Every structure is written in structure tokens, then in C-alpha cells.
LUMNU-547135 format. One record per atom (N, C-alpha, C, O): residue in one letter; x, y, z. Coordinates in steps of 0.1 Angstrom, whole numbers, plus 5000, padded with zeros to 4 digits. Last residue first. Layout:
BEGIN
AXYZ
...
END
This chain:
BEGIN
S169462438134
S170662508140
S171862418137
S172962448142
L166362408133
L167362438123
L168562518129
L168562638128
V164062228143
V165162288150
V166362298140
V167262218139
F160862308127
F162062228129
F163162298138
F163062418140
E158862488126
E158462348129
E159762268132
E159662168140
Q160062738122
Q159162718133
Q158962578137
Q158862538149
E161562688099
E162262728111
E161362718124
E161862698135
A159462638082
A160462528085
A161162568098
A161462478106
R158262888080
R157562778085
R158462668090
R158262598100
E160363028068
E159963068081
E159162958088
E159362928100
A160462898043
A161662898052
A161262928067
A161762868076
V157962958034
V158262818036
V159462808046
V159462728055
V158163238031
V157063178039
V157463038043
V157362998055
K160263258013
K160363318026
K159363258036
K159663228047
A159163127991
A160363077997
A160563128011
A160963058020
I157163307983
I156763177989
I157963117996
I157763058007
A158863507973
A157963537985
A157563407992
A157463388004
L159963377952
L160863427962
L160063457975
L160563447986
S157563307937
S158563207942
S159463257953
S159663187963
S155563437924
S155563447939
S156763367945
S156863367957
T155863367897
T155963507901
T156163517916
T156963607921
A155363087901
A156663137896
A156863277900
A157863317906
G152663077910
G153763027918
G155063077914
G155963097922
P149963217907
P151263257901
P152463207910
P153163287915
S149462877903
S149763007896
S149163117905
S147963107908
P149862717936
P149262737923
P149762867916
P150462947922
A150962497954
A151562627951
A151162677938
A151962667928
N150262257977
N149662337966
N150362477966
N150362557975
R151962137996
R150962057989
R150362127977
R149862067968
V154862118008
V154162218001
V153162147992
V153562097981
H155561948038
H155061938024
H154462068020
H153662128026
L158061878059
L157161978056
L156761968041
L157661988033
V159061638083
V158861658068
V157761768067
V156661758073
R159261568109
R160461608102
R160361638088
R161261678081
K157361438123
K157561588126
K158761638119
K159361738123
S156661178119
S158061208123
S158261348127
S159261378134
N153761208118
N154361098124
N155861128129
N156161118140
Q152761428105
Q152461418119
Q153161298126
Q153061288138
D154361648083
D154161508086
D153961488101
D154861518109
V152661948077
V153761888084
V153361738086
V152361708091
E151662128048
E151362018057
E152661958064
E153561928056
F150162398031
F151362338037
F150862238047
F149862248054
V148862548003
V148562448013
V149862398018
V150662348010
F147562857989
F148662767992
F148362678004
F147562708013
D144362837972
D145462907979
D146462807983
D146362687980
D142362697959
D142962817952
D144062887959
D144762967954
V141262407949
V141962467960
V142762577955
V143762557948
L138162377934
L139562407931
L140162467944
L139662567949
N135862117945
N136262257945
N137762277942
N138562197946
G134961867948
G135261907934
G135562057933
G135562117922
M134861777973
M133661827968
M133761877953
M132861927947
E137461707980
E136561597977
E135261647971
E134461567965
D139561947962
D139061877974
D138061777970
D137761757958
L142461967940
L140961957942
L140661897956
L141461817961
A144962137923
A144562067935
A143062077937
A142462187936
Q146462097893
Q145262157899
Q144862077911
Q144561957910
A149062167877
A148762077888
A147662137897
A147862207906
R148862207843
R148562267856
R148262167866
R147462077864
I151262177817
I150362107826
I150162187839
I151162227846
G151362317784
G151862307798
G150762227806
G149662207802
A152262327750
A151362297760
A152062297774
A153262267775
V152162427715
V152862417728
V151862387739
V150662427737
K152662377682
K151662377692
K152362347705
K153062247706
V153262437648
V153762457662
V152562457671
V151562527669
T152162437623
T153162337626
T153662337640
T154362257645
R150462657620
R149862527623
R150862417626
R150462307630
D150562957631
D151562857626
D151062717630
D151162677642
I148163187620
I148563087630
I149462987624
I149162927613
D147163337600
D148163397608
D148763297618
D149763327624
E145063207588
E146363197581
E147463257589
E148663247586
L142963287604
L143463147605
L144763137599
L145663057604
R143663617618
R143063527608
R143663387610
R144763367616
I142963907636
I143663787635
I142863687627
I141663677628
S141264127639
S142064117627
S142863987626
S143463967615
P140064127665
P139264077653
P140164067640
P139763987631
V140964057694
V141764107682
V141064057670
V141463947665
F138863977710
F139764077715
F140564147704
F140864267704
R137463787696
R136763877705
R137563997709
R137064107710
Q139363617685
Q138863737677
Q137963827685
Q137763937680
L139663417704
L140663517703
L140263637695
L140663747698
Q137363267698
Q137563327711
Q138563437711
Q138363537717
K137963177672
K136763257674
K136863327688
K136463447689
L140263017676
L140363137669
L139263237672
L139363357674
Q138962787687
Q139862867696
Q140063007689
Q140163107697
S137662707664
S136862737676
S137762827686
S137162917692
K139762657646
K138762767643
K137962807656
K137662917657
V140962437658
V141662567658
V140762677655
V140862787661
S139662187676
S139362277665
S140062407667
S139762487676
L140462037698
L140461967684
L140262067673
L140762047662
S140262217718
S141562137717
S141662077703
S142762067698
R137662287716
R138662387712
R140062327711
R140962377704
W136562057727
W136362087713
W137362187708
W137862177697
F137262087754
F137761967746
F137661997731
F138561967723
E135862307761
E137362317761
E137962197753
E138862217746
D133262207758
D133662327750
D135262327749
D135762357739
L133262017778
L133161977764
L133562087754
L134162057744
G133462187800
G134562087797
G134462037783
G135562027776
A131062317800
A132262397797
A133462297794
A134262337786
S129362097805
S129262167792
S130462247789
S130962247778
A130362007831
A130261917819
A130261997806
A130961967797
Y130862097856
Y131262177845
Y131262097832
Y132162117823
K129761907873
K129362047875
K129662127863
K128962217859
F131161677865
F129661677864
F129261827864
F128361867857
A133761737871
A133461707857
A131961717855
A131461767845
L133661767899
L134061877891
L133561857877
L133061947870
R132961507906
R132061607909
R132361737901
R131461807896
R135261377897
R133961337891
R132961447894
R132061477885
F137161487914
F137261507899
F135861477893
F135461557885
G136361387939
G136361527937
G136461567922
G135861657917
V136661117937
V135261167937
V135261317935
V134361367929
F138860947916
F138761047927
F137361117926
F136961177916
M139060787895
M138460727907
M138260827918
M137660797928
L140260947876
L138960907873
L138260847886
L137060857888
T142860967887
T142061087885
T140561047884
T139761107891
Q143860707887
Q143760777900
Q142860897899
Q142060927908
F143760647860
F142860577869
F142760647882
F141560657887
L145760827851
L144460847847
L143460777856
L142360827859
D148060727864
D147660867867
D146160877863
D145360937870
S148160467853
S148060477867
S147560617871
S146660637879
P148460507825
P147260447830
P147060467845
P145860487850
N149260777809
N149860707820
N148660637827
N147860707834
L149760897777
L148860827786
L149660757796
L150560677793
D149761127751
D150461087763
D149461027773
D148461087777
S148261237730
S148561097730
S149261047742
S149360917744
F148261507735
F146961437736
F147261287737
F146461217744
R151161597754
R150461577742
R149261497744
R149061427754
Y152161617779
Y152061737772
Y151461727758
Y151161827751
G151761477808
G151361447795
G151061567787
G150061627787
E152361417834
E153361487826
E153061467812
E153961447803
R150161287843
R150561407850
R151661487843
R151761607845
A147961197817
A149161177824
A149561297831
A149361407826
F145861297804
F145761157807
F147061107814
F147260987816
A144461607813
A145561537808
A145561387813
A145161367824
L141561787805
L142161677813
L143261617806
L143161567795
V142162117793
V141561977791
V142261887801
V143461907804
A141762437785
A142062357797
A141362217795
A140162217797
N143562657762
N142362587767
N142662517780
N143762537786
P145462957768
P145262817765
P143862777767
P143062857772
G146163137737
G145463037745
G145663057760
G145863177764
L148963187720
L147463217719
L146763107726
L146762987722
W152063347721
W151263237724
W149863277725
W149463387730
I154463477699
I153163507706
I152363387708
I151963317698
S158063527701
S156863457696
S155663507704
S155763567715
G160263637713
G159563717703
G158263647697
G157563717690
D161263517734
D161863487722
D161263557710
D161663537698
M159563587755
M160863647755
M161563627741
M162463707737
R156163637742
R157263557749
R158663627747
R158763717738
P152863747747
P154163767741
P155263687749
P155163677761
T149763607747
T150963617756
T152263627748
T152763527742
F146363647749
F147563667741
F148763687749
F148763777758
H144063387761
H144663527761
H145863527751
H146263427746
V141063207771
V142163237762
V142763377763
V141963467767
G140463127806
G140063147792
G141263197784
G142363207789
L140563047834
L140563187830
L140063207816
L139263297814
F138362807850
F139662847844
F139462977837
F138363027834
P135862747861
P137062737870
P138362787864
P139262817871
F132962957858
F133862857853
F135262857861
F135662967866
R131663177868
R130863047867
R131762927863
R131462817865
P133163397867
P133163327880
P132363197879
P132463107888
D135263467841
D133863437844
D133763347856
D134263237856
P137763727839
P137363587843
P135863577846
P135263667851
V138363907810
V137763917824
V137263777828
V136563717821
P141363807793
P139963817794
P139563857809
P140363837818
Y144363987782
Y143663877790
Y142163907791
Y141764027789
I147264037765
I145764067765
I145063957771
I145163837767
N150464177769
N149564067773
N148064117772
N147764227777
T151464357739
T151264347753
T150464217756
T149864167747
R151364367712
R152664397718
R152564397734
R153564417740
V150264197682
V150064247696
V151364277702
V152464217699
L151364167657
L149964187658
L149564237672
L148664327674
D153964107652
D153664247656
D152164277658
D151864387660
S153963847643
S154163867658
S154064007662
S154064037674
R153763767618
R152563827623
R152763857638
R151763897645
E156063627611
E155763747604
E154563827609
E154363937605
K155763397628
K156763497631
K156463637624
K156663737630
K152363307636
K153563307627
K154463417630
K154063527634
L151363237669
L151363317657
L152563297649
L153663267654
V150262927683
V151363027681
V151263107668
V150963047658
L148162787708
L148462807694
L149562917694
L149862987704
Y148362577737
Y148462717731
Y148762697716
Y149462607711
E146762407762
E147362397749
E147262537742
E146262607743
G147062267793
G146662397786
G147462407773
G148662407773
R145861997810
R146762047800
R146162177794
R145062177790
F145661917844
F144961977833
F145962037823
F146862107827
P145661667869
P146461747858
P145561797847
P144861717841
V144961697902
V144361657889
V145061737878
V145061857879
I145961607934
I146361677922
I145661617910
I145761497908
Q144061647963
Q144561567953
Q144861647941
Q144161737937
P144461787997
P143961787983
P144661687974
P145861647977
I143761458009
I143261578002
I144161698006
I144561708018
K145061268023
K144661228009
K144261358001
K144261357989
K147861348043
K146461358040
K146161328025
K146961358016
G150761128044
G150061258044
G148561248041
G148161138037
Q152460918048
Q151160898052
Q150461038054
Q149661058063
T154660978033
T154760998048
T153460988054
T153161038065
L153860938008
L154960858012
L155260868027
L155860788033
K151961138003
K151461008008
K152560908012
K152360818019
A153561337993
A153061348007
A152561218012
A152661188024
V153961237967
V155061247976
V154661257991
V155161198000
K151361267957
K151961137958
K153161137968
K153361037975
D150961547959
D150161457967
D150761317968
D150661257979
S153061637940
S153061677954
S152161587963
S152561557975
Q153561607914
Q153661487922
Q153461517937
Q153761427945
L153561867904
L152561767898
L152561637906
L151561567906
G155261977931
G154462017920
G153361917916
G152461887924
A156961927953
A156961837942
A155961867931
A155861787921
A158561997976
A157862097967
A157762027954
A158462067944
T159261918010
T158861877996
T158161987989
T157262047994
I161861908032
I160861998026
I160561948013
I161461938004
V163161738060
V162861738046
V161761838043
V160861848051
Y165961688083
Y164561738079
Y164461738064
Y165461748057
R168261538084
R167561568097
R166061608094
R165161568100
A168861258062
A168561398065
A168061418079
A167461318085
R170661058037
R170061078051
R169861228053
R170561318048
I170060858008
I170760968015
I169960988028
I168860938030
E170460587985
E169960647998
E170760768002
E171960768000
R169260417956
R170260497963
R169560557976
R168360567976
G167260277942
G167860217954
G168860297961
G169360257971
D165860397922
D166860307918
D167660247930
D168760187928
L164160577935
L163560467928
L164560357924
L164260237923
S165860647967
S165360677954
S164860557947
S164960437952
T165060718001
T165460617991
T164960657977
T163760697976
I166160868030
I165360898017
I165960798007
I167160808004
V165760858064
V166460788053
V165560818040
V164360778041
L166361038092
L165461028081
L166160968069
L167061038063
P168261088112
P167560968112
P166660938100
P166160828099
H170861238118
H170261218105
H169461098105
H169760998098
E171661238146
E171661358138
E170761348125
E170061438122
K169661038168
K170861088163
K170661198153
K169461248151
G167460898176
G167861008185
G169161078180
G169661168186
E167260708156
E166160808157
E166560928166
E166161038163
D168760498147
D169360628148
D168360738150
D168660858147
K167060278148
K168360268155
K169060408157
K169760428167
E165060358131
E164760358145
E166060338153
E166060388165
D165060568106
D165960468110
D165760458126
D166360548132
I162160638089
I162960678101
I163760558105
I163160448108
R161860688054
R161660608066
R162560658077
R163660718074
F160360728022
F160960798034
F160860698046
F159760628047
K160760647988
K160460608002
K161060708011
K162260748009
S161360747963
S160360637964
S159960607978
S158960537980
V162461017944
V162160967958
V161060867957
V159960887952
E164761007920
E163261007922
E162960937935
E163260817937
F167261157908
F166961107921
F165461117924
F164961207930
K168261307887
K167961167885
K167761097898
K168160977899
T170461527907
T169361497897
T169261347895
T170061267900
L171161707934
L171161567930
L170061547920
L168861547924
V173061977945
V171861937937
V172061797931
V173061767924
K173962137975
K174262027965
K172961997958
K171861987964
G175162447988
G174162347986
G174562247975
G175462277966
G176862667991
G177262537996
G176362427994
G176562317999
N176162887977
N176062897992
N176362767998
N176162748010
S176262807951
S177262897956
S177262917971
S178362947977
R173962647950
R175262587950
R176362677955
R177262627962
F172062867952
F172062757962
F173462687962
F174062667973
D172662997928
D172863067941
D172962967952
D173762977961
D171862797910
D173262837910
D173562917923
D174662897929
A169162787915
A169962677919
A171462707919
A172162657927
Y168463047905
Y168163017920
Y169062897924
Y169762897934
S169062997878
S169763097886
S169663077901
S170563087908
R167162807871
R168562767871
R169462867879
R170362827885
N164862977874
N165062857882
N166462807883
N166962777893
V165363157853
V165363197867
V165563087876
V166263097886
M164962977831
M166263047833
M166463097848
M167463077854
A162262927835
A163262817836
A164662867838
A165462807846
W161163167830
W161163117844
W162063007845
W162662987856
D161863427812
D161963287810
D162163227824
D163263237830
V159263677813
V160663637816
V160663487813
V159563417812
I157263977814
I157563847809
I159063807811
I159863897811
G154964167835
G156064147826
G156164007821
G155363927823
T153064427849
T153064287844
T154264277834
T154464367826
N152764697853
N153864627861
N153964477857
N154764407862
P150664807841
P151964827835
P153064747841
P154164737836
S147664717834
S148664677845
S150064697839
S150564597833
W144464837829
W145864837824
W146764817835
W146764897845
I141364707823
I142264737833
I143664727827
I144064627820
A138764837801
A139964747804
A140664797817
A140564907820
K135864837780
K136664887791
K137764787793
K137764677788
L135264737754
L134564857759
L135364917771
L135465047771
G137464657727
G136864627740
G136164757744
G136364857739
V140164537706
V138864607708
V138264567721
V138564457727
C143564587695
C142664527705
C141364607705
C141364727705
N145364707679
N144564597673
N143564537682
N142764447678
P146764887696
P145964937685
P145064827679
P143964867674
E147064927728
E147164807719
E146264837707
E145064817708
I146965187738
I147965097743
I148164977733
I149264937731
A144965307724
A146165387725
A147265297730
A148465327728
K142865117726
K143665127714
K144865207715
K145865187707
I141965197752
I142465067749
I143365067737
I144465017737
E140965447747
E142065437756
E142765297755
E143965287756
E138865387730
E140065467725
E141265457734
E142365447729
P136965257745
P137665187735
P138965257730
P139965197727
T137265377780
T136765387766
T137565297756
T138665267760
E138365347804
E136865347803
E136365367789
E135165377788
L140765177822
L140465247809
L139065237806
L138465127806
L142265217853
L140965177846
L140765257833
L140665377834
R145565107861
R144665217857
R143365147851
R143465047845
V148165027884
V146964987876
V146165117873
V146065207881
G150465067900
G150365127887
G149165107879
G149065157868
P150564777921
P151164907917
P150864947902
P150864857893
V147964657940
V148764627928
V149264767923
V148564857920
K146564627964
K147664727963
K148564697951
K149764697953
N144264487967
N145564407967
N146764497966
N147964447967
Q142464677964
Q142564617977
Q143864547978
Q144464537989
L142764727936
L143064827946
L143264777960
L144164817967
S141964477926
S143264517924
S143764637933
S144864637938
R139264487934
R140164387939
R141564427938
R142364407947
D138264687918
D138264707932
D139164607939
D139864637949
W138664557893
W139364687896
W139364707911
W140464747916
L136764347896
L138264317895
L139064437898
L140164427904
E134464497895
E134764417907
E136264387907
E136864387918
T134664597869
T134564687880
T134964617893
T135664677902
L134464357855
L135764427855
L135764527866
L136864557872
R131864287858
R132864207864
R134164277865
R134964257875
N130764487842
N130364487856
N131464397864
N131864437875
C131864417817
C132164547823
C131864547838
C132664607846
E130664177812
E132064177815
E132464307821
E133364307830
I128164277806
I128264187817
I129764177822
I130064187834
E128664427783
E128264497796
E128364407808
E128764457819
D131764317767
D130264337768
D129964397781
D130764407790
C134464297769
C133964307756
C132364337756
C131864367745
A137264397788
A135864367789
A135164397775
A135364507770
V140564287793
V139564357785
V138164307786
V137964187786
I143464377807
I142364287810
I141064347804
I140664457809
L146664407795
L145364457794
L144364347798
L144464237792
K149964447808
K148764357806
K147564437805
K147264527813
G153564497803
G152164527807
G151164417804
G151464327797
I156264447799
I155364487787
I153964527791
I153264577782
R159164437808
R157964487815
R156964537805
R156964657803
K161164157802
K160464277796
K159264307804
K158464227807
Y164464037809
Y163064037811
Y162464157804
Y163264247800
P167663877816
P166763947807
P165263927810
P164863817814
L169463947846
L168763847837
L167763917828
L167164017833
K171064067865
K171164107851
K170663997841
K171163967831
K170764027891
K171463927884
K171663957869
K172363877862
K169364257897
K170564237904
K171464127897
K172664147895
E167064237881
E167964347879
E169364317885
E170364347879
L165963997892
L166364007878
L167264117875
L168264107867
Y165364087918
Y166363977916
Y166863987901
Y168063967899
Q163464287914
Q164764317921
Q165764217918
Q166964247915
Y161464127902
Y162064237894
Y163464277901
Y164364307894
A160863957924
A161363907912
A162064017903
A163163987898
L159864137944
L161164067946
L161764007933
L162964007931
A157564217931
A158564317934
A159864247936
A160964297932
S156263957930
S156564037918
S157664137920
S158564147912
G155963897957
G156863817949
G157163887936
G158363877931
E153964077965
E155364087971
E156364007962
E157464057960
V151863997949
V152364137948
V153764147954
V154664217948
C151763727957
C151963757943
C152563907942
C153463927935
L151363717984
L152663667979
L152863707964
L154063717960
R148763827985
R149863897992
R151163847986
R152063937983
A147263637971
A147263777967
A148463847972
A149163917965
K147763397985
K148063407971
K148163557966
K149063587959
L146663448010
L148063438009
L148563457995
L149563507992
S143963698008
S144563558006
S146063568006
S146663668002
G143263958007
G143463898020
G144063758020
G144463708030
P141263927978
P141964017988
P142063948001
P141163888006
K141963677954
K141063727965
K141763807975
K142763767981
Y143463797924
Y143363707935
Y142563767947
Y142563887949
Y144063937901
Y142963847901
Y142563787914
Y141463747916
I146364107903
I145064157902
I143964067905
I142964097912
G149164067903
G148364037915
G146964087915
G146364107926
A150964057882
A150964177891
A150164157904
A150364227914
H153263807870
H151963857873
H152063977883
H152963987891
I155163757844
I155363807858
I154063877861
I153863987857
V154863467823
V154363597827
V154763627842
V154763537850
G155363217811
G156463317812
G156063457817
G156763547815
S153663007810
S153463117800
S154563217801
S154663297791
N155462697815
N154462797818
N154562917808
N155362917799
H157262487814
H156162487804
H155162597808
H153962577803
G159162487835
G159662497821
G158562497810
G158862517798
T157462457857
T158362577856
T158862597841
T158862707836
Q156262207853
Q155462337853
Q156362457851
Q155962557844
H159162067842
H157662047841
H156962187842
H156962257833
L161862117847
L161362067833
L159862057832
L159362057820
G163462207868
G162462287862
G161862247849
G161562327841
L166662057862
L165762127871
L164662197863
L164962247852
E167361747847
E167561887848
E166461937857
E165461877860
A166661477849
A168061507846
A168361657848
A169561697850
E164261437876
E164661457862
E166161477861
E166861507871
K163961437903
K163861317896
K164261317882
K164661217876
E166061597927
E165161617915
E165161487907
E166161427904
V166961737957
V166861617949
V165761627939
V164661677942
I169161967971
I167961947963
I168061817957
I169061777951
A170561988004
A170561937991
A169161947985
A168161947992
M172862128029
M171562108023
M171762048009
M172762058003
R174062188061
R174362118048
R173062078042
R172262018048
L174262518076
L173662388074
L174062318061
L174262388051
K175162768076
K176062668081
K175462528080
K176162428082
S173162948067
S174362918058
S175262808063
S175962748055
K170262998068
K171062908076
K172262858068
K172262738064
N169463198049
N169063208063
N169963118072
N170363168083
I170563098025
I170863228029
I170663248044
I171463298052
S169462848023
S170962858023
S171462988027
S172563008031
L166762918022
L167262848034
L168762858035
L169362868046
Q166663027997
Q166363108008
Q166963048021
Q167463118029
R167262807980
R168162927980
R167963007993
R168863047999
A165162637986
A166462597989
A167462717990
A168262727999
T163062797976
T163062767990
T164462717994
T164962768005
A163762797948
A163762927956
A163762897971
A164462977978
A163562527943
A164862587941
A164862717949
A165862757955
G160762477948
G161762407955
G163162477954
G163862487965
V159662657929
V159362677943
V160362607952
V160862657962
I160662567904
I160962697909
I160662717924
I161362797930
G161762217909
G161062327902
G161362457909
G162162467918
G162962007922
G163762107917
G163162207908
G163762267899
G162261817950
G161661887939
G162462007935
G162762097942
V162961827983
V162461737973
V161761807962
V160661867965
I165561928001
I164461977995
I164061887983
I164961867974
V166961848032
V166761808018
V165561858013
V164461848019
V169161948058
V167861968051
V167961918037
V168861958030
D171461828065
D170661878076
D169261898070
D168261868077
F172561508052
F172261648050
F171461698062
F170661618068
C174861258042
C173961308052
C173861458050
C174761528047
E175260968021
E175561108024
E174461168033
E173261138031
P175460628036
P174860738028
P175260878031
P175660908043
G178860488042
G177360508044
G176860618036
G177560688029
N181460458035
N181160558045
N179760558049
N179360638058
V181460228017
V182660258026
V182260348038
V182560318049
A179060218005
A179560088010
A180760118020
A180960038029
A178860467995
A177960428006
A178460298013
A178360278025
L180760457975
L181060537987
L180160497998
L180660488010
S179260297957
S180560257962
S180960327975
S181460267984
H177060457952
H176860327958
H178160277965
H178160227976
A178260677939
A177560697952
A177360567959
A177460557972
I179260557917
I180160607927
I179460627940
I180060587951
R178760357896
R177860387907
R178760437918
R178860367929
F179260367861
F179860377874
F178860417885
F178060507882
G178460367835
G177860267844
G178460267858
G178260177866
L179060547817
L179960437818
L179460337828
L180060227829
H176960727821
H177060657808
H177960537809
H177660437803
Q177560827846
Q176360737845
Q176460667831
Q175960547831
F179960967840
F179960857850
F178760757848
F178860637848
M178961157822
M179961067818
M180060937827
M180060827823
E176961287837
E176561217825
E177661117821
E177361007817
Q178661397858
Q177561307861
Q177161227849
Q176961097849
F180261557843
F180861437849
F179761337853
F179961217852
I178461757836
I179261687826
I179861557831
I179861457824
P177461847862
P176661777852
P177461697841
P177061587838
Q179061787892
Q179161867880
Q178461787869
Q178761667867
D179161617913
D178061717913
D177961787900
D176961837896
Y181461467911
Y180261407907
Y179061507906
Y178161477899
Y183961547919
Y183461597906
Y182061557903
Y181561597892
R184461397941
R184561547942
R183961607930
R183461727931
N184461137934
N183261187939
N183261337941
N182261397941
L187061077927
L186161097916
L184861167921
L184261247915
S188161037952
S188661147944
S187661177933
S187361297930
A186860817961
A186660937968
A187061057960
A186461167961
I187860627943
I186460657943
I186160787950
I185360867945
A190560627950
A190160667937
A188660707936
A188360797930
F190460537977
F190960667974
F190560717960
F190260837958
V189460277973
V188660377981
V189160517978
V188260607976
S191560167959
S190260177953
S189360277960
S188660357954
S193660177978
S193760257965
S192460267958
S192160377952
F192759997997
F192860148001
F192960227988
F192360337987
T190359767984
T191659807987
T191659957990
T190760027987
M187659577996
M188059687988
M189359747993
M189559768005
END
């Protein structure tokens, strides 16, 4: 390779981070990274974050603030950040009512909600603090609501009130019926995909690099360079390589698969559940003005249907919870045989399916029958009718549900350090409210990384 060729490639590489140039170069078939690797070897980083969803981006941002002198990168398998759980969630800023007192999940939700509002204000990003009603429709639910009220007080959720009459409920939401409710004025809505992009922009501004279309297929320690600065080699599915001192993974729906690349523990395993929402017609979007949620039934693993206003003015109705036949299967017809086989062969899923067989069939029926889902919604808003639903629109998200071998839902955060290299920290489970908690989670992960690694 001539000197002029090397100089030209090096010049082009200055612009390779920019999305418009990435698309142009990839479209023309240029493999600039490969060419540079042939000259200088793989690009080296102090810390690489695998996964560009909201937890990965928030963690990268936090580390770039804490350790500004380190060279860092986010690698993401998709062409954009936050395309999966982050880009397909309900958009709610949760207050922290539901979660077990004393759990990391409860603490990080309350803390993360406060940090999220501060961040949105500072960055002047649009959001709405529209509140949430958790509504009890019968005496059994009223008893559960009392327990939930005690939980919200233990979790120190700001501003919550117990509404003890139907009239108090209607004063907040005129079309809603119920016997009692918890009112959470601090619950809000936002576009979490937009927030994800903002975190990544902060990371770039702090000197970080974002590599998209980089699907990690292998980690290995270069034994020749084990005692040197960047012994960890990260290989993409298309053969590209980068090097790192340390790695943090936050791979969401693929978190268990990525952990297995470093011989991580088999448990917890991710089982994908699709949550399908109906959407109100635009002309009926004034039917509700706040989030309306059910009181959770402890006999079942999922929350149940609710009313969720969105930043674009639409109202989502749902979701149900059905097994997805692909980890990224947003439609009933999406099938990944490998994903499905892995789920069906997992003893934890089979035990869960057996335990909740009746509830699972009900959820599946509601996936097929709009009328069945409508009946659940009418418990809270009786005035909603079949003709109010836009039958041309159906949206869905995938929940990365972590399960243990006994079929129990892993409900709190799980972190794991690779015991072979001691250089990889896996975020194995960051469940809902992961987006709300993202800035708080990022602090915990950054602190854990600083404890486990020599970040200097």
C-alpha cells in the first residue's frame, strides 16, 4: 500500500463516525476500518460498552463524565441506537410505586425519576408530567390497593395520594370509574428513544465514539498482549475487530447470549414476551387525560391492561403479554427458529408456562380478540366502545423477561463479572422501569466498574 493510499484512508476515517458518511461509505463498499487495521491494527479503547439502548448509552455517558481521560466506545448491532426495548416502550416516567421496598429496583426508580426530570429540564427536552391513577374496581382490589399504598410510602414516592371515593377519581379523570385509587402526580411521559439519542450525544461530546452495525460475535484475550494495555479483542459478526482494556455489556434482549460469549452463567435466561397495544382513534383521544393503571394481581406475572397517553397525542390501550417467537419479533408472524427453540427447551420457561397455563391462554386470546381486550379496558372506562379503536393501527414492544430455572421472574437488577478475564461486566437484567431508572442505573454500573476494574 502506497503512502498516498494510507494518507487518503486516514483522512476519510476522520469522518467515519458521522452517520451520513457511514451510510455513504458502506453503500459504496469501502471498508475503511479494515484498511486502517491493515496499516495500524484494530482501534483501541479503554472501555467498550456493548449495547446502545438506554441503559448502555446512560452508562457510557456516566463513565465519560467520571473518567473523562479514558477513550471509550459504544458498539451497537443496529444502524441506530435504541431500536428495540428503548424504542418500543410505553414512554412512561414511572414514580416507583409498584416495587418491593428495599429492592434496588425500588430505589433506582425513585432516584432515576428525579434525575430524569432534572435532565429533561436541563436539556430542554419535551415531556409531560400528566400523572397516573392506579384504580381498584372491587373489594379484593381495594385490599391490594392498601398494600400498594403502604409500599409507595415505604418507597418514599413523592406526592402520592390515596383517593377513597369514586368522586375523587372522577375529579381527576371524569371518564374513569373505580372504588378507590392511588394518585401519582409525579408520573410522566416522554419519548425515551429521543432521550437515548441525547445520552449518546453527551457521550460523543465527552470524547466517546459510537460504532453502529457492529454486532459482537466473539470476545477473546490476546495471550501475546495479555499484560499490555488492550488485551481484549472484540470481533463483530462481519469480521471487524476492536480492542479494549475493559468491557461493559448492556445488551437487553440479547444480554444472556452476550454473557455466554465469555462463558457467563446460563441463568438468568431471557424469554421474550410481546406486549401488544390497541390505539384510540385520534378524534377520541380526549377520552382519557392521565395514565390509568390496574392494581396488580399477585397471582399473575404481568400487570394487565392500562391506558397510556403518548407524547404525540395518541392513546395506547394495553398491553397483553404473549410469548414472542423471536427476540425481536414485534409481529405475530415474526419467527426466529433459533430463538424459539432456545425458549421452548428452557426448563424455566416450561415451568412458567405450566404454572400460568390458564392466564397464558387468556393473554393469547386477547391477542386475537379486540373485543376481549376491550372488555378489560371497560372496567376502568366504561364509555369506550369498539368503534373508538383504530383497527388499522397496532403497536407492540418486546419485554426481555429474565427467568430462573424454577420459572420465576427475575424481578431485580442482575450484574455479573466475567470470572475468566475479570475484564467484562455484564448487566444481565435491567427490567422495567429500566428507562426511568437509566441515569440511576448508570451510576450503579459505573461505580461497580470502578470497583472491579482499574479505570485510570
